[in-house]
TIMI-573327 format. One record per residue: y, x, z of N, C-alpha, C, O in turn. Coordinates in nm, 2 decimals. Example, Ala and Ser with C-alpha at 12.3 -4.5 7.8 and 13.67 -1.06 7.14 Angstrom:
BEGIN
(rec (-0.57, 1.32, 0.78), (-0.45, 1.23, 0.78), (-0.33, 1.32, 0.78), (-0.33, 1.42, 0.85))
(rec (-0.22, 1.28, 0.71), (-0.11, 1.37, 0.71), (0.00, 1.29, 0.79), (0.11, 1.34, 0.80))
***
This chain:
BEGIN
(rec (1.21, -5.08, 1.72), (1.17, -5.06, 1.58), (1.08, -4.95, 1.56), (1.00, -4.95, 1.46))
(rec (1.07, -4.85, 1.66), (0.97, -4.74, 1.65), (0.84, -4.81, 1.66), (0.75, -4.78, 1.57))
(rec (0.82, -4.90, 1.76), (0.70, -4.96, 1.79), (0.64, -5.04, 1.66), (0.52, -5.03, 1.62))
(rec (0.73, -5.11, 1.59), (0.70, -5.17, 1.47), (0.65, -5.08, 1.36), (0.56, -5.11, 1.28))
(rec (0.71, -4.96, 1.35), (0.68, -4.87, 1.24), (0.54, -4.80, 1.27), (0.45, -4.78, 1.18))
(rec (0.52, -4.77, 1.39), (0.38, -4.73, 1.44), (0.27, -4.83, 1.42), (0.16, -4.81, 1.39))
(rec (0.31, -4.95, 1.46), (0.22, -5.07, 1.42), (0.18, -5.09, 1.28), (0.07, -5.11, 1.24))
(rec (0.28, -5.08, 1.20), (0.26, -5.09, 1.05), (0.18, -4.98, 0.99), (0.11, -5.00, 0.89))
(rec (0.19, -4.85, 1.06), (0.12, -4.74, 1.01), (-0.03, -4.75, 1.05), (-0.12, -4.72, 0.98))
(rec (-0.04, -4.81, 1.18), (-0.20, -4.83, 1.23), (-0.26, -4.94, 1.15), (-0.37, -4.93, 1.11))
(rec (-0.19, -5.05, 1.12), (-0.24, -5.16, 1.04), (-0.28, -5.11, 0.90), (-0.39, -5.14, 0.85))
(rec (-0.18, -5.04, 0.84), (-0.21, -4.98, 0.71), (-0.32, -4.91, 0.70), (-0.40, -4.92, 0.60))
(rec (-0.34, -4.81, 0.79), (-0.47, -4.74, 0.81), (-0.60, -4.82, 0.81), (-0.69, -4.80, 0.74))
(rec (-0.58, -4.92, 0.91), (-0.70, -4.99, 0.93), (-0.73, -5.09, 0.82), (-0.85, -5.11, 0.79))
(rec (-0.63, -5.15, 0.77), (-0.65, -5.23, 0.65), (-0.71, -5.15, 0.53), (-0.80, -5.20, 0.46))
(rec (-0.66, -5.04, 0.51), (-0.72, -4.94, 0.40), (-0.86, -4.91, 0.42), (-0.94, -4.90, 0.33))
(rec (-0.90, -4.90, 0.56), (-1.03, -4.87, 0.57), (-1.12, -4.99, 0.55), (-1.23, -4.97, 0.53))
(rec (-1.08, -5.12, 0.55), (-1.16, -5.23, 0.52), (-1.18, -5.23, 0.38), (-1.29, -5.28, 0.34))
(rec (-1.10, -5.19, 0.29), (-1.11, -5.20, 0.15), (-1.19, -5.09, 0.09), (-1.22, -5.10, -0.03))
(rec (-1.23, -4.98, 0.16), (-1.31, -4.89, 0.10), (-1.42, -4.85, 0.19), (-1.45, -4.92, 0.29))
(rec (-1.48, -4.73, 0.17), (-1.58, -4.68, 0.25), (-1.53, -4.59, 0.36), (-1.52, -4.47, 0.34))
(rec (-1.51, -4.65, 0.48), (-1.45, -4.56, 0.57), (-1.55, -4.46, 0.61), (-1.67, -4.48, 0.62))
(rec (-1.50, -4.34, 0.63), (-1.60, -4.23, 0.66), (-1.63, -4.21, 0.82), (-1.73, -4.15, 0.86))
(rec (-1.55, -4.26, 0.89), (-1.56, -4.24, 1.05), (-1.58, -4.37, 1.11), (-1.51, -4.47, 1.08))
(rec (-1.67, -4.38, 1.20), (-1.69, -4.51, 1.28), (-1.64, -4.48, 1.41), (-1.65, -4.37, 1.45))
(rec (-1.58, -4.58, 1.48), (-1.50, -4.57, 1.60), (-1.58, -4.47, 1.70), (-1.52, -4.38, 1.75))
(rec (-1.70, -4.50, 1.72), (-1.77, -4.42, 1.82), (-1.79, -4.27, 1.79), (-1.80, -4.19, 1.87))
(rec (-1.79, -4.25, 1.65), (-1.79, -4.10, 1.62), (-1.63, -4.03, 1.65), (-1.62, -3.92, 1.69))
(rec (-1.54, -4.11, 1.61), (-1.41, -4.07, 1.65), (-1.39, -4.03, 1.78), (-1.33, -3.93, 1.82))
(rec (-1.44, -4.14, 1.87), (-1.43, -4.12, 2.02), (-1.49, -4.00, 2.08), (-1.45, -3.95, 2.18))
(rec (-1.60, -3.95, 2.01), (-1.68, -3.84, 2.05), (-1.60, -3.70, 2.02), (-1.64, -3.60, 2.06))
(rec (-1.50, -3.71, 1.94), (-1.42, -3.60, 1.89), (-1.32, -3.54, 2.01), (-1.29, -3.43, 2.02))
(rec (-1.29, -3.64, 2.10), (-1.20, -3.60, 2.22), (-1.26, -3.62, 2.35), (-1.30, -3.73, 2.40))
(rec (-1.27, -3.51, 2.42), (-1.32, -3.50, 2.55), (-1.23, -3.53, 2.66), (-1.11, -3.54, 2.64))
(rec (-1.28, -3.56, 2.78), (-1.18, -3.57, 2.89), (-1.10, -3.45, 2.93), (-0.99, -3.46, 2.98))
(rec (-1.16, -3.34, 2.90), (-1.08, -3.21, 2.92), (-0.97, -3.21, 2.82), (-0.86, -3.16, 2.85))
(rec (-0.99, -3.25, 2.70), (-0.88, -3.26, 2.60), (-0.77, -3.34, 2.64), (-0.65, -3.29, 2.64))
(rec (-0.80, -3.47, 2.69), (-0.69, -3.55, 2.73), (-0.62, -3.50, 2.85), (-0.50, -3.52, 2.87))
(rec (-0.69, -3.44, 2.93), (-0.62, -3.37, 3.06), (-0.53, -3.26, 3.02), (-0.43, -3.23, 3.08))
(rec (-0.56, -3.20, 2.92), (-0.48, -3.08, 2.86), (-0.37, -3.13, 2.80), (-0.26, -3.08, 2.82))
(rec (-0.38, -3.24, 2.72), (-0.26, -3.30, 2.64), (-0.17, -3.39, 2.72), (-0.05, -3.38, 2.69))
(rec (-0.22, -3.46, 2.81), (-0.14, -3.56, 2.90), (-0.12, -3.53, 3.03), (-0.05, -3.60, 3.10))
(rec (-0.18, -3.42, 3.09), (-0.18, -3.39, 3.24), (-0.27, -3.48, 3.32), (-0.26, -3.49, 3.44))
(rec (-0.35, -3.56, 3.25), (-0.44, -3.65, 3.33), (-0.56, -3.69, 3.23), (-0.56, -3.67, 3.11))
(rec (-0.66, -3.75, 3.28), (-0.78, -3.80, 3.19), (-0.74, -3.94, 3.15), (-0.69, -4.01, 3.24))
(rec (-0.75, -3.97, 3.03), (-0.74, -4.10, 2.97), (-0.88, -4.15, 2.95), (-0.98, -4.07, 2.94))
(rec (-0.88, -4.29, 2.94), (-1.01, -4.36, 2.92), (-1.01, -4.41, 2.78), (-0.91, -4.45, 2.72))
(rec (-1.13, -4.42, 2.72), (-1.14, -4.48, 2.59), (-1.10, -4.63, 2.61), (-1.13, -4.69, 2.71))
(rec (-1.03, -4.68, 2.52), (-1.00, -4.82, 2.51), (-1.12, -4.90, 2.43), (-1.16, -4.85, 2.33))
(rec (-1.17, -5.00, 2.47), (-1.27, -5.08, 2.41), (-1.22, -5.17, 2.30), (-1.30, -5.22, 2.22))
(rec (-1.08, -5.18, 2.29), (-1.04, -5.27, 2.19), (-1.09, -5.27, 2.06), (-1.11, -5.38, 2.00))
(rec (-1.11, -5.15, 1.99), (-1.14, -5.13, 1.85), (-1.28, -5.09, 1.83), (-1.32, -5.09, 1.71))
(rec (-1.37, -5.06, 1.93), (-1.50, -5.02, 1.91), (-1.59, -5.12, 1.84), (-1.67, -5.08, 1.76))
(rec (-1.57, -5.25, 1.87), (-1.67, -5.35, 1.81), (-1.62, -5.41, 1.68), (-1.68, -5.51, 1.64))
(rec (-1.51, -5.35, 1.61), (-1.46, -5.41, 1.49), (-1.52, -5.31, 1.38), (-1.48, -5.20, 1.36))
(rec (-1.61, -5.37, 1.29), (-1.67, -5.28, 1.19), (-1.57, -5.23, 1.10), (-1.60, -5.13, 1.04))
(rec (-1.45, -5.30, 1.07), (-1.35, -5.23, 0.98), (-1.27, -5.12, 1.05), (-1.20, -5.05, 0.97))
(rec (-1.28, -5.09, 1.16), (-1.20, -4.99, 1.25), (-1.25, -4.86, 1.21), (-1.38, -4.85, 1.19))
(rec (-1.17, -4.76, 1.20), (-1.20, -4.62, 1.19), (-1.13, -4.54, 1.28), (-1.10, -4.43, 1.25))
(rec (-1.10, -4.59, 1.40), (-1.00, -4.53, 1.49), (-1.06, -4.54, 1.64), (-1.14, -4.63, 1.67))
(rec (-1.01, -4.46, 1.72), (-1.04, -4.48, 1.87), (-0.90, -4.46, 1.94), (-0.82, -4.38, 1.90))
(rec (-0.89, -4.53, 2.06), (-0.77, -4.52, 2.13), (-0.82, -4.48, 2.28), (-0.93, -4.51, 2.33))
(rec (-0.72, -4.41, 2.33), (-0.74, -4.37, 2.48), (-0.61, -4.39, 2.55), (-0.51, -4.37, 2.49))
(rec (-0.62, -4.45, 2.67), (-0.51, -4.48, 2.74), (-0.53, -4.47, 2.89), (-0.64, -4.44, 2.94))
(rec (-0.41, -4.48, 2.96), (-0.41, -4.47, 3.12), (-0.39, -4.61, 3.16), (-0.33, -4.70, 3.10))
(rec (-0.44, -4.63, 3.28), (-0.43, -4.77, 3.35), (-0.29, -4.79, 3.38), (-0.25, -4.90, 3.41))
(rec (-0.20, -4.68, 3.39), (-0.06, -4.69, 3.44), (0.02, -4.68, 3.31), (0.00, -4.59, 3.22))
(rec (0.12, -4.78, 3.30), (0.20, -4.78, 3.18), (0.29, -4.65, 3.17), (0.34, -4.60, 3.27))
(rec (0.29, -4.59, 3.04), (0.36, -4.47, 3.01), (0.30, -4.35, 3.05), (0.36, -4.24, 3.04))
(rec (0.18, -4.35, 3.12), (0.11, -4.23, 3.16), (0.03, -4.17, 3.05), (-0.02, -4.06, 3.08))
(rec (0.01, -4.23, 2.93), (-0.05, -4.17, 2.82), (-0.12, -4.25, 2.73), (-0.19, -4.35, 2.77))
(rec (-0.11, -4.23, 2.60), (-0.18, -4.30, 2.50), (-0.21, -4.21, 2.38), (-0.13, -4.12, 2.35))
(rec (-0.33, -4.22, 2.32), (-0.38, -4.15, 2.21), (-0.45, -4.24, 2.12), (-0.54, -4.31, 2.17))
(rec (-0.41, -4.22, 1.99), (-0.48, -4.30, 1.88), (-0.53, -4.19, 1.78), (-0.45, -4.10, 1.74))
(rec (-0.65, -4.20, 1.74), (-0.70, -4.12, 1.64), (-0.77, -4.19, 1.53), (-0.87, -4.26, 1.55))
(rec (-0.72, -4.18, 1.40), (-0.77, -4.27, 1.29), (-0.83, -4.16, 1.18), (-0.78, -4.05, 1.16))
(rec (-0.93, -4.19, 1.13), (-0.99, -4.11, 1.01), (-1.02, -4.22, 0.91), (-1.09, -4.32, 0.93))
(rec (-0.97, -4.19, 0.79), (-1.00, -4.27, 0.68), (-1.02, -4.20, 0.55), (-0.99, -4.08, 0.55))
(rec (-1.07, -4.26, 0.42), (-1.07, -4.18, 0.31), (-0.93, -4.12, 0.27), (-0.83, -4.18, 0.29))
(rec (-0.93, -4.00, 0.22), (-0.81, -3.93, 0.19), (-0.72, -4.02, 0.10), (-0.60, -4.01, 0.12))
(rec (-0.77, -4.10, 0.00), (-0.70, -4.16, -0.08), (-0.59, -4.28, -0.02), (-0.51, -4.34, -0.08))
(rec (-0.62, -4.29, 0.11), (-0.53, -4.38, 0.20), (-0.42, -4.31, 0.27), (-0.35, -4.38, 0.35))
(rec (-0.41, -4.17, 0.25), (-0.33, -4.10, 0.32), (-0.17, -4.13, 0.26), (-0.13, -4.13, 0.15))
(rec (-0.09, -4.15, 0.38), (0.05, -4.19, 0.34), (0.14, -4.09, 0.41), (0.15, -4.09, 0.53))
(rec (0.21, -4.01, 0.34), (0.32, -3.92, 0.39), (0.43, -4.01, 0.46), (0.47, -4.11, 0.41))
(rec (0.48, -3.97, 0.57), (0.58, -4.04, 0.63), (0.71, -3.96, 0.64), (0.70, -3.84, 0.63))
(rec (0.82, -4.01, 0.64), (0.95, -3.95, 0.66), (1.02, -3.99, 0.78), (1.00, -4.10, 0.84))
(rec (1.09, -3.90, 0.82), (1.18, -3.94, 0.95), (1.28, -3.81, 0.97), (1.27, -3.71, 0.91))
(rec (1.37, -3.84, 1.05), (1.48, -3.74, 1.07), (1.42, -3.60, 1.12), (1.48, -3.49, 1.11))
(rec (1.31, -3.62, 1.16), (1.25, -3.48, 1.22), (1.11, -3.45, 1.15), (1.02, -3.39, 1.20))
(rec (1.11, -3.50, 1.04), (0.98, -3.49, 0.95), (0.96, -3.33, 0.94), (1.06, -3.27, 0.90))
(rec (0.85, -3.27, 0.97), (0.82, -3.15, 0.96), (0.68, -3.13, 0.89), (0.58, -3.16, 0.95))
(rec (0.68, -3.07, 0.76), (0.56, -3.02, 0.71), (0.49, -2.91, 0.79), (0.56, -2.82, 0.84))
(rec (0.35, -2.92, 0.80), (0.29, -2.83, 0.89), (0.18, -2.75, 0.79), (0.09, -2.81, 0.73))
(rec (0.19, -2.61, 0.80), (0.09, -2.53, 0.71), (-0.02, -2.48, 0.80), (-0.01, -2.46, 0.93))
(rec (-0.12, -2.45, 0.72), (-0.24, -2.40, 0.80), (-0.33, -2.50, 0.88), (-0.42, -2.45, 0.95))
(rec (-0.31, -2.62, 0.86), (-0.39, -2.73, 0.93), (-0.47, -2.80, 0.85), (-0.59, -2.83, 0.88))
(rec (-0.42, -2.84, 0.72), (-0.51, -2.92, 0.63), (-0.40, -2.93, 0.52), (-0.29, -2.88, 0.52))
(rec (-0.45, -3.00, 0.42), (-0.36, -3.05, 0.32), (-0.26, -3.14, 0.35), (-0.30, -3.23, 0.43))
(rec (-0.14, -3.15, 0.31), (-0.03, -3.24, 0.34), (-0.01, -3.28, 0.47), (0.05, -3.39, 0.50))
(rec (-0.04, -3.18, 0.58), (-0.01, -3.19, 0.72), (0.14, -3.21, 0.74), (0.23, -3.15, 0.68))
(rec (0.17, -3.31, 0.84), (0.30, -3.32, 0.88), (0.31, -3.36, 1.02), (0.21, -3.39, 1.08))
(rec (0.43, -3.36, 1.08), (0.46, -3.41, 1.22), (0.58, -3.48, 1.21), (0.68, -3.44, 1.15))
(rec (0.59, -3.60, 1.28), (0.73, -3.67, 1.30), (0.71, -3.74, 1.44), (0.61, -3.77, 1.49))
(rec (0.83, -3.76, 1.48), (0.84, -3.83, 1.60), (0.86, -3.99, 1.57), (0.96, -4.03, 1.50))
(rec (0.76, -4.06, 1.62), (0.76, -4.20, 1.58), (0.68, -4.28, 1.69), (0.56, -4.27, 1.68))
(rec (0.73, -4.34, 1.78), (0.67, -4.41, 1.88), (0.59, -4.31, 1.96), (0.47, -4.33, 1.99))
(rec (0.65, -4.20, 1.99), (0.58, -4.08, 2.04), (0.58, -3.97, 1.95), (0.68, -3.93, 1.89))
(rec (0.45, -3.92, 1.93), (0.44, -3.80, 1.83), (0.34, -3.84, 1.74), (0.23, -3.89, 1.79))
(rec (0.36, -3.83, 1.61), (0.27, -3.87, 1.49), (0.25, -3.75, 1.42), (0.35, -3.68, 1.38))
(rec (0.13, -3.71, 1.40), (0.08, -3.59, 1.32), (-0.04, -3.64, 1.23), (-0.12, -3.72, 1.27))
(rec (-0.03, -3.60, 1.10), (-0.13, -3.63, 1.01), (-0.16, -3.52, 0.91), (-0.08, -3.43, 0.89))
(rec (-0.29, -3.52, 0.86), (-0.33, -3.42, 0.75), (-0.44, -3.49, 0.67), (-0.50, -3.59, 0.70))
(rec (-0.47, -3.42, 0.56), (-0.59, -3.44, 0.48), (-0.68, -3.33, 0.48), (-0.63, -3.21, 0.47))
(rec (-0.81, -3.35, 0.48), (-0.91, -3.25, 0.47), (-1.02, -3.30, 0.39), (-1.09, -3.39, 0.42))
(rec (-1.02, -3.24, 0.29), (-1.13, -3.28, 0.19), (-1.12, -3.43, 0.14), (-1.01, -3.47, 0.09))
(rec (-1.22, -3.49, 0.17), (-1.22, -3.65, 0.14), (-1.16, -3.74, 0.25), (-1.16, -3.87, 0.24))
(rec (-1.12, -3.67, 0.36), (-1.08, -3.76, 0.47), (-0.93, -3.74, 0.51), (-0.88, -3.63, 0.48))
(rec (-0.87, -3.83, 0.56), (-0.74, -3.82, 0.62), (-0.75, -3.85, 0.76), (-0.82, -3.94, 0.80))
(rec (-0.66, -3.78, 0.85), (-0.65, -3.82, 0.99), (-0.52, -3.84, 1.02), (-0.43, -3.78, 0.96))
(rec (-0.49, -3.92, 1.13), (-0.36, -3.95, 1.17), (-0.38, -3.97, 1.33), (-0.46, -4.05, 1.38))
(rec (-0.30, -3.90, 1.41), (-0.30, -3.91, 1.55), (-0.16, -3.96, 1.60), (-0.06, -3.93, 1.54))
(rec (-0.16, -4.03, 1.70), (-0.03, -4.06, 1.77), (-0.06, -4.03, 1.92), (-0.15, -4.08, 1.99))
(rec (0.03, -3.95, 1.97), (0.03, -3.94, 2.12), (0.17, -3.99, 2.18), (0.27, -3.98, 2.11))
(rec (0.16, -4.04, 2.30), (0.30, -4.07, 2.37), (0.26, -4.09, 2.52), (0.15, -4.13, 2.56))
(rec (0.36, -4.05, 2.60), (0.34, -4.07, 2.74), (0.29, -3.95, 2.81), (0.25, -3.85, 2.74))
(rec (0.28, -3.95, 2.94), (0.22, -3.83, 3.02), (0.30, -3.71, 2.99), (0.43, -3.71, 3.00))
(rec (0.24, -3.61, 2.97), (0.31, -3.47, 2.95), (0.29, -3.43, 2.80), (0.30, -3.31, 2.78))
(rec (0.27, -3.53, 2.70), (0.25, -3.49, 2.57), (0.38, -3.45, 2.52), (0.49, -3.50, 2.57))
(rec (0.38, -3.36, 2.41), (0.49, -3.30, 2.36), (0.46, -3.28, 2.19), (0.36, -3.31, 2.14))
(rec (0.57, -3.24, 2.13), (0.55, -3.20, 1.98), (0.44, -3.09, 1.97), (0.35, -3.11, 1.88))
(rec (0.44, -2.99, 2.06), (0.34, -2.89, 2.05), (0.21, -2.94, 2.09), (0.11, -2.90, 2.03))
(rec (0.20, -3.03, 2.18), (0.07, -3.10, 2.21), (-0.01, -3.18, 2.09), (-0.13, -3.17, 2.07))
(rec (0.10, -3.24, 2.01), (0.05, -3.33, 1.90), (0.00, -3.23, 1.79), (-0.10, -3.26, 1.73))
(rec (0.07, -3.13, 1.76), (0.02, -3.04, 1.66), (-0.10, -2.95, 1.70), (-0.18, -2.92, 1.61))
(rec (-0.12, -2.92, 1.82), (-0.24, -2.85, 1.87), (-0.35, -2.94, 1.86), (-0.46, -2.90, 1.83))
(rec (-0.33, -3.08, 1.89), (-0.44, -3.16, 1.89), (-0.48, -3.20, 1.74), (-0.60, -3.22, 1.70))
(rec (-0.38, -3.21, 1.66), (-0.42, -3.23, 1.53), (-0.50, -3.10, 1.47), (-0.60, -3.12, 1.40))
(rec (-0.46, -2.99, 1.49), (-0.53, -2.87, 1.47), (-0.68, -2.88, 1.50), (-0.77, -2.86, 1.42))
(rec (-0.70, -2.91, 1.63), (-0.84, -2.92, 1.68), (-0.92, -3.04, 1.61), (-1.04, -3.03, 1.58))
(rec (-0.87, -3.15, 1.59), (-0.94, -3.26, 1.53), (-0.98, -3.23, 1.39), (-1.09, -3.26, 1.35))
(rec (-0.87, -3.17, 1.31), (-0.90, -3.15, 1.18), (-1.02, -3.04, 1.17), (-1.11, -3.05, 1.08))
(rec (-1.03, -2.94, 1.25), (-1.15, -2.86, 1.26), (-1.28, -2.92, 1.28), (-1.39, -2.88, 1.23))
(rec (-1.27, -3.04, 1.35), (-1.39, -3.11, 1.39), (-1.44, -3.22, 1.27), (-1.55, -3.27, 1.28))
(rec (-1.34, -3.24, 1.18), (-1.38, -3.33, 1.08), (-1.49, -3.29, 1.00), (-1.53, -3.37, 0.91))
***
C-alpha cells in the first residue's frame, strides 16, 4: 500500500509538471546532489538512474544502489501551485526550512516544502537513511533551489 501511495505522489508531481512550466530539468536536479551527499545520507554512494533523464516532462532525478534495499533517493521540483500536503500518522510540520514544509514516513521517508515559486519533494529509503537524514537533505536542497 505504501508503494502505491508513493507512486501516486510521484505520478501526480510528474503529471503536474507536464501541464505547466516546470522550473527544473532532470539534469539540473541531478546536479543538486553530490556523491558525498549520498554517502552521508545512505552510508554509500548511489548512482543517478537514467530512467527519467530523457523524458521532457520530468522534473525529477533519482539515485539508487545496484543492490536492492541499499538506498534510493528521488528529488522532484515543480511549480509551487502543484504542492500537495500529505497526511499520515506521523505527519510532522517542519519550521525554518521553507513554506509548508513537512515530513511523513511513506515508502521510506518523504519530506516536502515550498520555496517561492517552486515546490520540492524528496523520498529516501534504504541504506542508513533516517528521519533526520530526510530532514537534513530537505534543508540542504531547499537552500540550493
